[in-house]
PyMOL commands that place a pseudoatom at each C-alpha (Angstrom):
pseudoatom trace, name=CA, resn=MET, resi=1, chain=A, elem=C, hetatm=0, pos=[62.584, 92.183, -81.076]
pseudoatom trace, name=CA, resn=ALA, resi=2, chain=A, elem=C, hetatm=0, pos=[62.287, 89.130, -83.348]
pseudoatom trace, name=CA, resn=GLU, resi=3, chain=A, elem=C, hetatm=0, pos=[61.981, 86.953, -80.256]
pseudoatom trace, name=CA, resn=GLN, resi=4, chain=A, elem=C, hetatm=0, pos=[58.645, 88.603, -79.397]
pseudoatom trace, name=CA, resn=GLY, resi=5, chain=A, elem=C, hetatm=0, pos=[56.769, 86.563, -81.982]
pseudoatom trace, name=CA, resn=TRP, resi=6, chain=A, elem=C, hetatm=0, pos=[56.657, 88.707, -85.103]
pseudoatom trace, name=CA, resn=VAL, resi=7, chain=A, elem=C, hetatm=0, pos=[55.584, 87.310, -88.466]
pseudoatom trace, name=CA, resn=PRO, resi=8, chain=A, elem=C, hetatm=0, pos=[55.301, 88.777, -91.967]
pseudoatom trace, name=CA, resn=SER, resi=9, chain=A, elem=C, hetatm=0, pos=[51.937, 90.388, -92.652]
pseudoatom trace, name=CA, resn=ARG, resi=10, chain=A, elem=C, hetatm=0, pos=[49.633, 88.423, -94.935]
pseudoatom trace, name=CA, resn=PHE, resi=11, chain=A, elem=C, hetatm=0, pos=[49.110, 91.697, -96.820]
pseudoatom trace, name=CA, resn=ASN, resi=12, chain=A, elem=C, hetatm=0, pos=[52.719, 92.032, -98.020]
pseudoatom trace, name=CA, resn=LEU, resi=13, chain=A, elem=C, hetatm=0, pos=[53.630, 92.025, -101.705]
pseudoatom trace, name=CA, resn=ALA, resi=14, chain=A, elem=C, hetatm=0, pos=[57.311, 91.637, -102.554]
pseudoatom trace, name=CA, resn=PHE, resi=15, chain=A, elem=C, hetatm=0, pos=[58.828, 92.259, -105.971]
pseudoatom trace, name=CA, resn=ASP, resi=16, chain=A, elem=C, hetatm=0, pos=[62.162, 93.063, -107.566]
pseudoatom trace, name=CA, resn=GLY, resi=17, chain=A, elem=C, hetatm=0, pos=[63.132, 96.686, -107.127]
pseudoatom trace, name=CA, resn=PRO, resi=18, chain=A, elem=C, hetatm=0, pos=[64.454, 99.173, -109.666]
pseudoatom trace, name=CA, resn=GLU, resi=19, chain=A, elem=C, hetatm=0, pos=[68.088, 98.714, -108.609]
pseudoatom trace, name=CA, resn=ASN, resi=20, chain=A, elem=C, hetatm=0, pos=[69.927, 95.528, -109.499]
pseudoatom trace, name=CA, resn=GLY, resi=21, chain=A, elem=C, hetatm=0, pos=[69.156, 92.967, -106.807]
pseudoatom trace, name=CA, resn=SER, resi=22, chain=A, elem=C, hetatm=0, pos=[66.971, 95.264, -104.719]
pseudoatom trace, name=CA, resn=LEU, resi=23, chain=A, elem=C, hetatm=0, pos=[63.641, 94.216, -103.247]
pseudoatom trace, name=CA, resn=VAL, resi=24, chain=A, elem=C, hetatm=0, pos=[60.484, 96.297, -102.757]
pseudoatom trace, name=CA, resn=VAL, resi=25, chain=A, elem=C, hetatm=0, pos=[57.933, 95.259, -100.145]
pseudoatom trace, name=CA, resn=PHE, resi=26, chain=A, elem=C, hetatm=0, pos=[54.493, 96.862, -100.199]
pseudoatom trace, name=CA, resn=ASN, resi=27, chain=A, elem=C, hetatm=0, pos=[51.959, 96.283, -97.427]
pseudoatom trace, name=CA, resn=THR, resi=28, chain=A, elem=C, hetatm=0, pos=[48.515, 96.634, -98.971]
pseudoatom trace, name=CA, resn=LEU, resi=29, chain=A, elem=C, hetatm=0, pos=[46.773, 97.003, -95.620]
pseudoatom trace, name=CA, resn=ARG, resi=30, chain=A, elem=C, hetatm=0, pos=[48.795, 99.963, -94.388]
pseudoatom trace, name=CA, resn=GLY, resi=31, chain=A, elem=C, hetatm=0, pos=[49.940, 101.393, -97.699]
pseudoatom trace, name=CA, resn=ALA, resi=32, chain=A, elem=C, hetatm=0, pos=[53.576, 101.186, -96.567]
pseudoatom trace, name=CA, resn=MET, resi=33, chain=A, elem=C, hetatm=0, pos=[56.382, 100.508, -99.007]
pseudoatom trace, name=CA, resn=LEU, resi=34, chain=A, elem=C, hetatm=0, pos=[60.023, 99.817, -98.235]
pseudoatom trace, name=CA, resn=GLU, resi=35, chain=A, elem=C, hetatm=0, pos=[62.934, 99.161, -100.561]
pseudoatom trace, name=CA, resn=PHE, resi=36, chain=A, elem=C, hetatm=0, pos=[65.871, 96.964, -99.596]
pseudoatom trace, name=CA, resn=ASP, resi=37, chain=A, elem=C, hetatm=0, pos=[69.222, 97.108, -101.332]
pseudoatom trace, name=CA, resn=ALA, resi=38, chain=A, elem=C, hetatm=0, pos=[70.938, 94.063, -102.795]
pseudoatom trace, name=CA, resn=GLU, resi=39, chain=A, elem=C, hetatm=0, pos=[72.736, 93.319, -99.504]
pseudoatom trace, name=CA, resn=GLU, resi=40, chain=A, elem=C, hetatm=0, pos=[69.484, 93.148, -97.510]
pseudoatom trace, name=CA, resn=SER, resi=41, chain=A, elem=C, hetatm=0, pos=[67.189, 91.745, -100.198]
pseudoatom trace, name=CA, resn=ASP, resi=42, chain=A, elem=C, hetatm=0, pos=[68.176, 88.060, -99.965]
pseudoatom trace, name=CA, resn=SER, resi=43, chain=A, elem=C, hetatm=0, pos=[67.679, 87.872, -96.199]
pseudoatom trace, name=CA, resn=MET, resi=44, chain=A, elem=C, hetatm=0, pos=[64.434, 89.883, -96.421]
pseudoatom trace, name=CA, resn=ARG, resi=45, chain=A, elem=C, hetatm=0, pos=[63.101, 87.711, -99.236]
pseudoatom trace, name=CA, resn=ALA, resi=46, chain=A, elem=C, hetatm=0, pos=[63.897, 84.559, -97.230]
pseudoatom trace, name=CA, resn=ALA, resi=47, chain=A, elem=C, hetatm=0, pos=[62.328, 85.975, -94.064]
pseudoatom trace, name=CA, resn=LEU, resi=48, chain=A, elem=C, hetatm=0, pos=[59.140, 86.955, -95.897]
pseudoatom trace, name=CA, resn=GLU, resi=49, chain=A, elem=C, hetatm=0, pos=[58.848, 83.617, -97.712]
pseudoatom trace, name=CA, resn=THR, resi=50, chain=A, elem=C, hetatm=0, pos=[59.576, 81.371, -94.727]
pseudoatom trace, name=CA, resn=GLY, resi=51, chain=A, elem=C, hetatm=0, pos=[58.276, 83.526, -91.889]
pseudoatom trace, name=CA, resn=GLU, resi=52, chain=A, elem=C, hetatm=0, pos=[61.657, 83.116, -90.155]
pseudoatom trace, name=CA, resn=VAL, resi=53, chain=A, elem=C, hetatm=0, pos=[62.368, 86.633, -88.919]
pseudoatom trace, name=CA, resn=SER, resi=54, chain=A, elem=C, hetatm=0, pos=[64.826, 85.858, -86.113]
pseudoatom trace, name=CA, resn=ARG, resi=55, chain=A, elem=C, hetatm=0, pos=[67.849, 86.690, -88.309]
pseudoatom trace, name=CA, resn=ILE, resi=56, chain=A, elem=C, hetatm=0, pos=[66.617, 90.188, -89.150]
pseudoatom trace, name=CA, resn=PRO, resi=57, chain=A, elem=C, hetatm=0, pos=[68.689, 92.816, -87.299]
pseudoatom trace, name=CA, resn=ALA, resi=58, chain=A, elem=C, hetatm=0, pos=[66.781, 94.461, -84.416]
pseudoatom trace, name=CA, resn=ALA, resi=59, chain=A, elem=C, hetatm=0, pos=[66.907, 97.984, -85.902]
pseudoatom trace, name=CA, resn=LEU, resi=60, chain=A, elem=C, hetatm=0, pos=[65.502, 96.764, -89.211]
pseudoatom trace, name=CA, resn=CYS, resi=61, chain=A, elem=C, hetatm=0, pos=[62.916, 94.660, -87.389]
pseudoatom trace, name=CA, resn=GLU, resi=62, chain=A, elem=C, hetatm=0, pos=[61.660, 97.778, -85.597]
pseudoatom trace, name=CA, resn=GLU, resi=63, chain=A, elem=C, hetatm=0, pos=[61.253, 99.568, -88.937]
pseudoatom trace, name=CA, resn=LEU, resi=64, chain=A, elem=C, hetatm=0, pos=[59.373, 96.601, -90.401]
pseudoatom trace, name=CA, resn=VAL, resi=65, chain=A, elem=C, hetatm=0, pos=[57.018, 96.556, -87.410]
pseudoatom trace, name=CA, resn=ALA, resi=66, chain=A, elem=C, hetatm=0, pos=[56.472, 100.315, -87.634]
pseudoatom trace, name=CA, resn=HIS, resi=67, chain=A, elem=C, hetatm=0, pos=[55.396, 99.930, -91.289]
pseudoatom trace, name=CA, resn=GLY, resi=68, chain=A, elem=C, hetatm=0, pos=[53.226, 96.850, -90.736]
pseudoatom trace, name=CA, resn=ILE, resi=69, chain=A, elem=C, hetatm=0, pos=[55.507, 94.560, -92.746]
pseudoatom trace, name=CA, resn=LEU, resi=70, chain=A, elem=C, hetatm=0, pos=[55.912, 92.479, -89.582]
pseudoatom trace, name=CA, resn=VAL, resi=71, chain=A, elem=C, hetatm=0, pos=[52.975, 92.002, -87.200]
pseudoatom trace, name=CA, resn=PRO, resi=72, chain=A, elem=C, hetatm=0, pos=[52.517, 90.177, -83.896]
pseudoatom trace, name=CA, resn=ALA, resi=73, chain=A, elem=C, hetatm=0, pos=[52.081, 86.440, -84.453]
pseudoatom trace, name=CA, resn=THR, resi=74, chain=A, elem=C, hetatm=0, pos=[48.916, 86.594, -82.349]
pseudoatom trace, name=CA, resn=LEU, resi=75, chain=A, elem=C, hetatm=0, pos=[47.273, 89.252, -84.549]
pseudoatom trace, name=CA, resn=ASP, resi=76, chain=A, elem=C, hetatm=0, pos=[44.394, 88.021, -86.699]
pseudoatom trace, name=CA, resn=GLU, resi=77, chain=A, elem=C, hetatm=0, pos=[44.820, 90.497, -89.566]
pseudoatom trace, name=CA, resn=LEU, resi=78, chain=A, elem=C, hetatm=0, pos=[41.714, 89.296, -91.378]
pseudoatom trace, name=CA, resn=ALA, resi=79, chain=A, elem=C, hetatm=0, pos=[39.576, 89.903, -88.284]
pseudoatom trace, name=CA, resn=ALA, resi=80, chain=A, elem=C, hetatm=0, pos=[41.143, 93.359, -87.967]
pseudoatom trace, name=CA, resn=VAL, resi=81, chain=A, elem=C, hetatm=0, pos=[40.231, 94.167, -91.586]
pseudoatom trace, name=CA, resn=LYS, resi=82, chain=A, elem=C, hetatm=0, pos=[36.670, 92.924, -91.064]
pseudoatom trace, name=CA, resn=ALA, resi=83, chain=A, elem=C, hetatm=0, pos=[36.353, 95.043, -87.916]
pseudoatom trace, name=CA, resn=ARG, resi=84, chain=A, elem=C, hetatm=0, pos=[37.681, 98.093, -89.759]
pseudoatom trace, name=CA, resn=LYS, resi=85, chain=A, elem=C, hetatm=0, pos=[35.190, 97.519, -92.575]
pseudoatom trace, name=CA, resn=ALA, resi=86, chain=A, elem=C, hetatm=0, pos=[32.299, 97.162, -90.122]
pseudoatom trace, name=CA, resn=ALA, resi=87, chain=A, elem=C, hetatm=0, pos=[33.362, 100.360, -88.360]
pseudoatom trace, name=CA, resn=GLY, resi=88, chain=A, elem=C, hetatm=0, pos=[33.480, 102.180, -91.711]
pseudoatom trace, name=CA, resn=VAL, resi=89, chain=A, elem=C, hetatm=0, pos=[30.034, 100.958, -92.696]
pseudoatom trace, name=CA, resn=ALA, resi=90, chain=A, elem=C, hetatm=0, pos=[28.604, 102.041, -89.350]
pseudoatom trace, name=CA, resn=ASP, resi=91, chain=A, elem=C, hetatm=0, pos=[30.398, 105.422, -89.409]
pseudoatom trace, name=CA, resn=LEU, resi=92, chain=A, elem=C, hetatm=0, pos=[27.755, 108.103, -89.865]
pseudoatom trace, name=CA, resn=ASN, resi=93, chain=A, elem=C, hetatm=0, pos=[30.511, 110.684, -90.404]
pseudoatom trace, name=CA, resn=ARG, resi=94, chain=A, elem=C, hetatm=0, pos=[31.630, 109.069, -93.669]
pseudoatom trace, name=CA, resn=LEU, resi=95, chain=A, elem=C, hetatm=0, pos=[30.083, 109.298, -97.118]
pseudoatom trace, name=CA, resn=ASP, resi=96, chain=A, elem=C, hetatm=0, pos=[30.868, 106.552, -99.642]
pseudoatom trace, name=CA, resn=VAL, resi=97, chain=A, elem=C, hetatm=0, pos=[30.082, 107.264, -103.288]
pseudoatom trace, name=CA, resn=VAL, resi=98, chain=A, elem=C, hetatm=0, pos=[30.701, 104.870, -106.183]
pseudoatom trace, name=CA, resn=VAL, resi=99, chain=A, elem=C, hetatm=0, pos=[31.004, 106.573, -109.573]
pseudoatom trace, name=CA, resn=MET, resi=100, chain=A, elem=C, hetatm=0, pos=[30.731, 104.518, -112.771]
pseudoatom trace, name=CA, resn=PRO, resi=101, chain=A, elem=C, hetatm=0, pos=[31.450, 106.887, -115.672]
pseudoatom trace, name=CA, resn=THR, resi=102, chain=A, elem=C, hetatm=0, pos=[31.393, 104.096, -118.263]
pseudoatom trace, name=CA, resn=ILE, resi=103, chain=A, elem=C, hetatm=0, pos=[30.560, 100.410, -118.652]
pseudoatom trace, name=CA, resn=ASP, resi=104, chain=A, elem=C, hetatm=0, pos=[33.250, 100.218, -121.344]
pseudoatom trace, name=CA, resn=CYS, resi=105, chain=A, elem=C, hetatm=0, pos=[35.974, 99.378, -118.828]
pseudoatom trace, name=CA, resn=ASN, resi=106, chain=A, elem=C, hetatm=0, pos=[39.467, 98.946, -120.225]
pseudoatom trace, name=CA, resn=PHE, resi=107, chain=A, elem=C, hetatm=0, pos=[40.668, 96.532, -117.507]
pseudoatom trace, name=CA, resn=ARG, resi=108, chain=A, elem=C, hetatm=0, pos=[38.819, 93.418, -118.769]
pseudoatom trace, name=CA, resn=CYS, resi=109, chain=A, elem=C, hetatm=0, pos=[39.091, 91.531, -115.477]
pseudoatom trace, name=CA, resn=VAL, resi=110, chain=A, elem=C, hetatm=0, pos=[38.558, 87.793, -115.963]
pseudoatom trace, name=CA, resn=TYR, resi=111, chain=A, elem=C, hetatm=0, pos=[35.798, 87.699, -113.336]
pseudoatom trace, name=CA, resn=CYS, resi=112, chain=A, elem=C, hetatm=0, pos=[33.834, 90.654, -114.707]
pseudoatom trace, name=CA, resn=TYR, resi=113, chain=A, elem=C, hetatm=0, pos=[30.263, 90.090, -115.812]
pseudoatom trace, name=CA, resn=GLU, resi=114, chain=A, elem=C, hetatm=0, pos=[29.801, 93.432, -117.616]
pseudoatom trace, name=CA, resn=LYS, resi=115, chain=A, elem=C, hetatm=0, pos=[29.251, 93.481, -121.384]
pseudoatom trace, name=CA, resn=HIS, resi=116, chain=A, elem=C, hetatm=0, pos=[31.646, 96.438, -121.882]
pseudoatom trace, name=CA, resn=ALA, resi=117, chain=A, elem=C, hetatm=0, pos=[29.227, 98.316, -124.101]
pseudoatom trace, name=CA, resn=GLU, resi=118, chain=A, elem=C, hetatm=0, pos=[30.620, 101.579, -125.420]
pseudoatom trace, name=CA, resn=SER, resi=119, chain=A, elem=C, hetatm=0, pos=[29.076, 104.193, -123.184]
pseudoatom trace, name=CA, resn=SER, resi=120, chain=A, elem=C, hetatm=0, pos=[29.724, 107.275, -121.134]
pseudoatom trace, name=CA, resn=MET, resi=121, chain=A, elem=C, hetatm=0, pos=[27.991, 109.102, -118.337]
pseudoatom trace, name=CA, resn=ALA, resi=122, chain=A, elem=C, hetatm=0, pos=[25.373, 111.522, -119.664]
pseudoatom trace, name=CA, resn=GLY, resi=123, chain=A, elem=C, hetatm=0, pos=[25.904, 115.199, -119.027]
pseudoatom trace, name=CA, resn=GLN, resi=124, chain=A, elem=C, hetatm=0, pos=[22.676, 115.388, -117.017]
pseudoatom trace, name=CA, resn=VAL, resi=125, chain=A, elem=C, hetatm=0, pos=[23.913, 112.576, -114.756]
pseudoatom trace, name=CA, resn=ARG, resi=126, chain=A, elem=C, hetatm=0, pos=[27.319, 114.265, -114.315]
pseudoatom trace, name=CA, resn=GLU, resi=127, chain=A, elem=C, hetatm=0, pos=[25.628, 117.527, -113.342]
pseudoatom trace, name=CA, resn=ALA, resi=128, chain=A, elem=C, hetatm=0, pos=[23.325, 115.753, -110.873]
pseudoatom trace, name=CA, resn=LEU, resi=129, chain=A, elem=C, hetatm=0, pos=[26.289, 113.911, -109.335]
pseudoatom trace, name=CA, resn=VAL, resi=130, chain=A, elem=C, hetatm=0, pos=[28.295, 117.123, -108.924]
pseudoatom trace, name=CA, resn=ALA, resi=131, chain=A, elem=C, hetatm=0, pos=[25.266, 118.842, -107.341]
pseudoatom trace, name=CA, resn=TYR, resi=132, chain=A, elem=C, hetatm=0, pos=[24.794, 115.884, -104.982]
pseudoatom trace, name=CA, resn=LEU, resi=133, chain=A, elem=C, hetatm=0, pos=[28.466, 115.926, -103.951]
pseudoatom trace, name=CA, resn=GLU, resi=134, chain=A, elem=C, hetatm=0, pos=[28.479, 119.697, -103.425]
pseudoatom trace, name=CA, resn=ARG, resi=135, chain=A, elem=C, hetatm=0, pos=[25.403, 119.362, -101.222]
pseudoatom trace, name=CA, resn=GLU, resi=136, chain=A, elem=C, hetatm=0, pos=[26.468, 116.280, -99.253]
pseudoatom trace, name=CA, resn=ILE, resi=137, chain=A, elem=C, hetatm=0, pos=[30.237, 116.550, -98.777]
pseudoatom trace, name=CA, resn=PRO, resi=138, chain=A, elem=C, hetatm=0, pos=[30.087, 119.405, -96.210]
pseudoatom trace, name=CA, resn=ARG, resi=139, chain=A, elem=C, hetatm=0, pos=[27.922, 117.201, -93.959]
pseudoatom trace, name=CA, resn=PHE, resi=140, chain=A, elem=C, hetatm=0, pos=[30.620, 114.533, -93.506]
pseudoatom trace, name=CA, resn=LYS, resi=141, chain=A, elem=C, hetatm=0, pos=[34.052, 114.376, -91.917]
pseudoatom trace, name=CA, resn=GLY, resi=142, chain=A, elem=C, hetatm=0, pos=[35.277, 111.840, -94.473]
pseudoatom trace, name=CA, resn=VAL, resi=143, chain=A, elem=C, hetatm=0, pos=[34.386, 111.121, -98.073]
pseudoatom trace, name=CA, resn=MET, resi=144, chain=A, elem=C, hetatm=0, pos=[35.366, 107.970, -99.977]
pseudoatom trace, name=CA, resn=LEU, resi=145, chain=A, elem=C, hetatm=0, pos=[34.973, 108.474, -103.714]
pseudoatom trace, name=CA, resn=HIS, resi=146, chain=A, elem=C, hetatm=0, pos=[35.326, 105.150, -105.544]
pseudoatom trace, name=CA, resn=TRP, resi=147, chain=A, elem=C, hetatm=0, pos=[35.751, 105.046, -109.314]
pseudoatom trace, name=CA, resn=TYR, resi=148, chain=A, elem=C, hetatm=0, pos=[34.303, 101.890, -110.839]
pseudoatom trace, name=CA, resn=GLY, resi=149, chain=A, elem=C, hetatm=0, pos=[34.614, 100.766, -114.432]
pseudoatom trace, name=CA, resn=GLY, resi=150, chain=A, elem=C, hetatm=0, pos=[38.270, 101.099, -115.351]
pseudoatom trace, name=CA, resn=SER, resi=151, chain=A, elem=C, hetatm=0, pos=[40.404, 104.108, -115.965]
pseudoatom trace, name=CA, resn=ARG, resi=152, chain=A, elem=C, hetatm=0, pos=[38.508, 107.403, -116.138]
pseudoatom trace, name=CA, resn=CYS, resi=153, chain=A, elem=C, hetatm=0, pos=[41.145, 108.551, -118.585]
pseudoatom trace, name=CA, resn=SER, resi=154, chain=A, elem=C, hetatm=0, pos=[40.009, 106.002, -121.157]
pseudoatom trace, name=CA, resn=ASN, resi=155, chain=A, elem=C, hetatm=0, pos=[36.569, 107.613, -121.396]
pseudoatom trace, name=CA, resn=ARG, resi=156, chain=A, elem=C, hetatm=0, pos=[36.428, 109.650, -124.597]
pseudoatom trace, name=CA, resn=THR, resi=157, chain=A, elem=C, hetatm=0, pos=[34.172, 112.330, -123.145]
pseudoatom trace, name=CA, resn=PRO, resi=158, chain=A, elem=C, hetatm=0, pos=[35.279, 114.084, -119.971]
pseudoatom trace, name=CA, resn=SER, resi=159, chain=A, elem=C, hetatm=0, pos=[33.411, 112.981, -116.878]
pseudoatom trace, name=CA, resn=PHE, resi=160, chain=A, elem=C, hetatm=0, pos=[33.923, 116.143, -114.883]
pseudoatom trace, name=CA, resn=THR, resi=161, chain=A, elem=C, hetatm=0, pos=[35.336, 119.562, -115.564]
for i in range(1, 161): cmd.bond("trace and resi %d" % i, "trace and resi %d" % (i + 1))
show_as sticks, trace
zoom trace
């Protein structure tokens, strides 16, 4: 299988696992996560870092392909992501809602431009949002609810009950 031109996905993250010497690989595009024991971790780490997958056993290679850890060398993953995004934007069966319960985000990302003023979503706004969602959700096959502004749990007043 490795001879067919497989390469590690550009969306893989690899980090030390919970067991001594183990390796965890997470593919952010597919949401797949695999853990490799100490015996497999060195060869997997080398294959992911160098792109040399020919030494990976065929059975393991099939599992890596099935989880998106390995992809065809001819696949333009970035183009696939852009196409998926465009399809999502054009999908009239999907509702996307961004909820910002506070500007006082606890993440403090280095690129953030917000002033992080202590704030919380007003009760009237929460009620209007819930009414909107109750009215709109039944009209769509898919709903993407995005929380923006850090952890909801850090907000001192509950956003929704």
